[in-house]
Structure formats: C-alpha cells, structure tokens
C-alpha positions in Angstrom: -32.8 77.5 52.8 -29.2 77.1 53.0 -26.9 79.9 52.5 -25.3 80.0 48.8 -21.5 79.1 48.9 -18.8 81.2 48.0 -15.2 79.4 47.3 -11.8 81.3 47.1 -9.4 79.3 45.4 -5.8 80.7 46.3 -2.3 79.2 45.4 -0.4 80.6 48.4 -1.5 80.8 52.2 1.4 82.9 53.3 0.0 86.5 52.4 -3.6 85.1 52.0 -5.4 86.9 55.0 -3.2 90.0 54.4 -4.3 90.3 50.7 -7.7 88.7 50.5 -8.9 89.2 54.1 -11.5 92.3 53.2 -12.5 90.1 50.2 -13.4 87.2 52.4 -15.1 89.2 55.1 -17.1 91.0 52.3 -18.3 87.5 50.9 -19.4 86.6 54.6 -21.1 89.5 55.0 -23.2 89.2 52.1 -24.4 85.8 53.2 -22.4 83.4 51.5 -20.8 80.5 53.3 -17.5 81.1 52.5 -14.8 78.3 52.0 -10.9 79.3 51.2 -9.1 76.4 49.5 -5.5 76.8 49.8 -2.2 74.9 49.8 -0.2 75.0 53.4 -3.2 75.8 55.3 -1.7 76.0 58.5 -3.6 76.2 62.1 -2.8 79.9 62.0 -4.2 80.6 58.5 -7.7 78.4 59.5 -8.1 80.4 62.7 -7.5 83.8 60.8 -10.1 82.5 58.2 -12.4 81.4 60.8 -12.2 84.8 62.6 -13.4 86.5 59.2 -16.4 83.8 59.3 -14.9 81.5 56.7 -14.1 77.9 56.7 -10.5 76.8 55.5 -9.8 73.9 53.3 -6.4 72.5 52.4 -6.0 71.6 48.9 -2.5 70.4 47.8 -0.8 72.2 44.9 2.8 72.5 43.4 2.7 76.4 42.9 5.7 76.5 40.6 6.5 74.5 37.4 4.6 72.6 35.1 4.2 69.1 35.8 1.1 67.5 34.0 0.7 64.7 36.6 0.6 67.0 39.7 -1.4 69.6 37.8 -4.2 67.2 36.7 -4.2 65.9 40.4 -5.0 69.4 41.6 -7.7 69.9 39.0 -9.4 66.5 40.3 -9.0 67.8 44.0 -11.0 71.1 42.7 -13.5 69.0 40.9 -14.3 66.8 44.1 -14.4 70.1 46.2 -16.8 71.9 43.3 -19.0 68.8 43.3 -19.2 68.8 47.1 -20.2 72.5 47.5 -21.7 73.4 44.4 -20.8 77.3 45.0 -22.8 80.0 43.6 -19.5 82.2 43.7 -15.9 81.2 42.8 -13.1 83.3 42.7 -9.8 82.1 41.8 -6.4 83.9 42.3 -2.8 82.5 41.0 -2.2 81.1 37.8 -2.7 77.4 38.4 -6.1 78.1 40.3 -7.4 80.2 37.6 -6.2 77.7 34.7 -7.6 74.7 36.5 -10.2 75.9 39.0 -12.4 78.2 36.6 -13.1 75.1 34.2 -14.1 73.2 37.0 -16.3 75.8 38.6 -18.0 76.1 35.2 -18.5 72.5 35.0 -20.2 72.5 38.6 -22.8 75.3 37.5 -21.2 78.1 39.5 -23.1 81.3 38.6 -20.2 83.7 38.9 -16.7 82.6 38.2 -14.1 85.3 38.7 -10.5 84.9 37.4 -8.5 87.3 39.6 -4.9 88.2 37.8 -2.9 89.8 40.5 -0.4 90.2 37.7 0.2 88.3 34.3 3.5 86.9 35.4 6.2 85.4 33.3 4.0 82.8 31.4 1.5 85.3 30.0 4.1 88.1 29.7 7.3 86.2 28.9 10.7 87.8 28.7 13.1 84.9 28.4 13.2 82.3 25.6 12.1 79.6 28.1 9.3 81.8 29.3 8.2 82.2 25.7 8.0 78.5 25.0 6.1 78.0 28.2 3.7 81.1 27.2 3.1 79.1 24.1 2.5 75.9 25.9 0.1 77.2 28.4 -1.9 79.5 26.0 -4.9 76.7 25.4 -5.1 76.3 29.2 -5.4 80.1 29.3 -8.0 80.3 26.8 -10.0 77.4 28.5 -9.9 79.0 31.9 -10.9 82.6 30.4 -13.6 81.3 28.3 -14.9 79.3 31.4 -15.0 82.7 33.8 -17.9 85.0 33.7 -15.5 87.8 34.7 -11.7 88.4 34.5 -10.2 90.8 36.9 -6.6 92.5 36.3 -4.9 95.0 38.8 -3.7 97.4 36.0 -4.6 98.8 32.6 -1.5 97.4 31.0 -2.5 94.0 32.0 -6.2 94.5 30.8 -4.9 95.5 27.4 -2.6 92.8 27.0 -5.3 90.2 27.9 -7.8 91.9 25.5 -5.0 91.8 23.0 -4.1 88.1 23.4 -7.6 86.4 24.5 -10.3 89.0 23.4 -11.9 86.3 21.3 -12.8 84.3 24.5 -13.4 86.8 27.1 -17.1 86.8 27.9 -17.1 90.5 28.7 -14.5 93.4 29.0 -12.2 92.9 32.1 -12.8 94.5 35.5 -9.7 96.6 36.4 -9.1 97.2 40.2 -6.7 98.9 42.2 -5.1 95.7 43.5 -6.1 94.0 47.0 -5.7 97.3 48.8 -4.6 97.6 52.4 -6.3 97.8 55.7 -6.1 101.7 56.6 -6.8 101.0 59.9 -3.7 98.5 60.3 -1.4 101.0 58.2 -1.1 104.4 59.8 0.8 107.4 58.9 3.9 107.2 61.0 6.5 110.5 61.4 9.4 110.5 59.3 12.6 109.6 61.1 14.9 111.7 58.9 17.5 108.7 59.1 17.8 108.6 55.5 16.9 104.8 55.3 15.8 103.1 52.2 13.7 100.2 52.0 12.8 97.7 49.3 10.2 94.8 50.1 10.0 92.3 47.6 10.7 88.5 46.9 14.4 88.1 46.0 14.1 87.5 42.3 15.5 89.1 39.3 12.4 90.5 37.8 11.7 92.5 40.9 14.8 94.6 40.3 16.8 93.4 43.1 20.1 93.6 41.4 19.2 97.2 40.3 18.3 98.1 43.7 21.8 96.7 45.1 23.7 98.5 42.5 21.8 101.7 43.0 22.6 101.4 46.8 26.3 101.2 46.3 26.1 104.5 44.0 24.3 106.2 46.4 26.3 105.1 49.2 29.5 105.9 47.6 28.5 109.5 47.5 26.8 109.7 50.9 27.7 106.9 53.4 25.2 108.0 55.6 22.2 106.7 53.7 21.1 103.1 54.7 19.6 100.6 52.6 17.3 97.5 53.6 16.0 94.6 51.8 13.2 92.6 52.9 11.6 89.6 51.3 12.4 85.9 51.0 14.8 84.4 48.7 12.5 82.4 46.0 15.2 79.8 45.1 18.4 79.6 43.2 16.4 78.1 40.4 15.0 81.5 40.1 18.2 83.3 39.2 19.8 84.0 42.7 21.7 82.1 45.4 21.9 82.9 49.0 25.8 83.0 48.3 25.2 85.7 45.7 22.9 87.8 47.8 25.2 87.6 50.6 28.0 89.0 48.6 26.1 91.5 46.9 24.6 93.0 49.9 28.1 93.0 51.4 29.5 95.1 48.5 26.8 97.3 48.3 26.2 97.9 52.0 22.5 96.5 51.9 21.2 95.0 54.9 19.0 91.9 54.1 16.6 91.1 56.7 14.7 88.3 55.1 11.0 87.7 55.2 9.4 89.8 57.6 5.7 89.2 58.7 4.8 92.6 59.7 6.5 95.3 57.6 5.3 98.3 59.5 8.1 99.0 62.0 10.4 98.7 58.8 8.2 101.3 56.9 8.2 103.4 59.9 11.9 103.5 60.3 12.2 104.3 56.6 12.2 107.5 54.6 11.5 106.0 51.0 10.2 102.8 49.6 11.9 101.4 46.5 10.4 99.0 44.0 12.5 98.8 40.6 10.4 95.9 39.5 9.9 95.0 35.6 6.1 94.4 36.0 3.5 93.8 38.7 -0.2 93.4 39.0 -0.6 96.5 41.6 2.3 96.5 44.2 0.9 95.9 47.6 4.3 97.2 49.1 3.7 100.5 47.4 0.3 100.5 48.9 1.6 99.9 52.3 4.2 102.7 52.1 1.8 105.3 50.9 -0.6 104.5 53.7 2.2 104.9 56.2 2.9 108.1 54.5 5.9 107.3 53.0 7.2 108.4 49.1 8.1 105.7 46.6 10.6 105.4 43.7 9.2 102.7 41.0 9.7 101.8 37.7 7.9 102.9 34.4 6.6 99.5 34.2 3.1 97.6 34.3 1.5 98.0 37.6 4.3 100.3 38.9 3.6 103.3 36.8 0.0 103.1 37.8 0.6 103.1 41.5 1.8 106.6 42.1 1.5 110.1 40.6 5.4 110.8 39.4 6.7 114.0 41.3 3.9 113.9 44.0 4.4 110.7 45.7 7.8 110.1 44.7 9.4 109.1 41.4 8.6 106.8 38.3 12.1 105.9 36.4 12.8 103.6 33.6 13.1 99.9 34.4 16.8 98.7 34.6 18.1 102.1 34.5 20.5 102.0 37.8 21.9 105.6 37.4 18.2 107.1 37.0 17.1 105.0 40.0 20.1 106.0 42.1 19.4 109.9 41.2 15.8 109.2 42.0 16.6 108.0 45.4 18.5 110.8 46.3 16.0 113.2 45.0 13.0 111.7 46.9 15.2 111.4 50.1 16.0 114.9 49.7 12.2 115.9 49.9 10.9 113.1 52.1 10.9 115.4 55.3 9.0 118.1 53.7 5.7 118.5 55.7 3.3 117.8 52.9 4.8 114.3 51.7 3.2 112.1 54.3 -0.1 113.7 54.1 -0.2 113.6 50.5 0.8 109.8 50.3 -1.7 109.0 52.9 -4.3 110.9 51.2 -3.5 109.1 48.1 -4.0 105.7 49.7 -7.2 106.7 51.3 -8.6 107.4 47.7 -7.3 104.6 46.0 -6.2 101.8 48.1 -8.9 100.9 50.8 -9.2 97.1 50.7 -12.7 97.1 52.1 -13.7 99.6 49.3 -11.9 97.6 46.6 -13.5 94.5 47.7 -17.2 95.8 48.1 -17.0 97.3 44.6 -15.4 94.2 42.9 -18.2 92.0 44.3 -20.9 94.8 43.4 -19.4 94.7 39.7 -19.7 91.0 39.4 -23.2 91.0 40.6 -24.3 94.0 38.4 -22.6 92.9 35.3 -24.1 89.2 35.5 -27.6 90.8 35.6 -27.0 92.6 32.4 -28.9 91.7 29.4 -26.3 89.5 28.0 -24.5 92.2 25.8 -20.9 92.5 26.6 -20.2 96.3 28.0 -18.1 98.4 25.9 -14.9 99.7 27.2 -13.1 98.4 30.4 -15.2 98.0 33.4 -13.6 99.5 36.4 -14.1 98.7 40.0 -12.3 101.9 41.6 -11.7 102.9 45.1 
C-alpha cells in the first residue's frame, strides 16, 4: 500500500524551511509522502526540503495583488496537483494558497484540509479605505475557503475572535490557536549580553510593521544618549507598499539607524544586540520575537494583535501602545537599562522553551487536526488550542 500524501501549499519560498521546517519534518515522520508546493522553488529550497524527507514542486503564484486571471491560473495549477496526488492532508499558508487551495483540496476529497492563517493581513483586517474595499471584494472567497476547510488555524486570540465574528457561520469547528511557527531551540541558543547598547528591529520594511515609529524613536533616544546604536534588518517590500529606497535612506541618515537589508541568518545580529524592537500594528505571532527570546534577548513591542500575546509585559520586556513614539522611546530606554541584569536572558530563554518550540508546536497541531477529525461530528465548544 502506498503512503498517504500530505501537501503543504505555501505562498513564499524565502522563509519556508525556517518557518515550516519542523511541520514538514513531522508530516514525514508520521509516514506521509510530503510534497511542498511553493512559487520560487530554488535548488536550495528543494535541497532543504529533500533533506527533511519531502518533495518540492514549483507552482507559479503572483504573491501580491488581486488579478483574476493570474489567480484563476494558480487555482487551476493547484487543481492539477490535487488530481495527481490525491492528498489525505493539505495545509495551506498564505492568503492566496488558502483562498484558492482549500476549495481545490475539498474538491479532490482530501480528508484533512487546514487553512493556516499566520496573520489576517490587510485584506481581512483592513485599515485604509483601499483595504476595506478589497476586504469586501475578497469576502466571498474567504467564506468559500473557510467552508472548504476542515480546520482553521490562527496564531493569536485576536485573530481567532475576528474570524469567529466575521465567518462564524461557515466555520466547521472552532479555530485552533497555536503559538505561531515556533523556532528551533537548538539553532537559536542563548548568547551572552554584550552591553553595547545596540537596539535591533527585524521586519519587512513596510508601514504596518511600525518602521517609521522605530526610526523616530531611535532619533529621540539617540538625542538623549548618542552611545545607543540602532539597526534595522529586513527587505524593502516595494515603493507601492508606502516606502521608497530614497525615503528609507534619508530617514536612516537623519535618525542614525544602520539599515542592513535582508539577512538570512539573524543570530549574529541578535547576539550583538541587547534589545529587539517590533512596533508593529498587527501580527500573527511574530517570529522575530520568538528568535529574540530564544537568544535571551528582551523585547519591546506593541499592544496589538499577535504582539501583545508574545511576551509578558514587565518580565520579558515592555508592551506599549501602537503608533506611540514617545512611549516606544521610553520603553526602549527602560529595557536597555535592565537588559544586562543576570536573570533577564534566562527568563527570556525559559519563556521561549515553554511556548515557542517549533517541534512541539508542529506535533501538537497535527495531533489536534487528527483528534478533532475523529470526533463524532459535533463542533467543540470554545477555542481549541495547540499550545507548546
């Protein structure tokens, strides 16, 4: 008898193995012939998937924007893949794999169909007028995808409540809330504090990550104490998302922030820094915070979805209102002042071990999917949790 097939539909290959490597490994361990279908499947990504025991398939996808022609073409590619593989388990992550992959997985008869929302994003949690229009336009697609899913997975309680409020009528059961993708606790090790008073932000350079607030806070902190250094790491999404390279260069020059661009391995930057800052407006469950905690670094973040859940305020850093530059600057100074205290790295690391083990999160997620699918058919009451 041939092995059952599991398919992971992803929207971006860049961080695929970092974010989903343990999930892929766990599917392989459970005896699935595991296929990863992702756009931009480079030789390096495919070799990494093969090392985990999985196959890699290139599947063309326009990751951003709504183009009915290209999106329909992607749905047809997924349909062909599903007809070929007839998978038992399909996990889709990223808005387009969820919107167009879940209905095709249902059409092919997949038993387990998991829509994994790493964050609701601007189309499902709109802020601007354009995003509100897009949110209305995409709502029927979201309803169809959720109705087609046997399980919906979120990474924080805010997203769970938002999905229940907006799409409760089409949910087959209560969403499963996880602690994000988690991190490899062997890969991220506690590093001794340097005492160099370096502050780090790791994020895509787009407005909703709070980049402008970080730059303004850096200027305020450095005016009071020029010995504090600030670093920003992450790729500039595109000028259409709100920032140009010229704007970023000028703002970094004015604020004294060193921009290092995209970094494949953030461990050296974390080890050289004393504090991680993420002033985002909303997240799923921020991986940069998990990486920082695993390295033994305190965090300053915002009282926003995903961020407020990631640390305990006053223990592993500070939680401040989003878009509040003075509060952000004050919190950075406060956390820097206490960062070198002996118990700070150990408290942060212990929290990462308790909540953010990628291996434990992957195991419990798949356990939850299988266990709830064997229920008698009644929807569980309350929110199911797959907690590390």
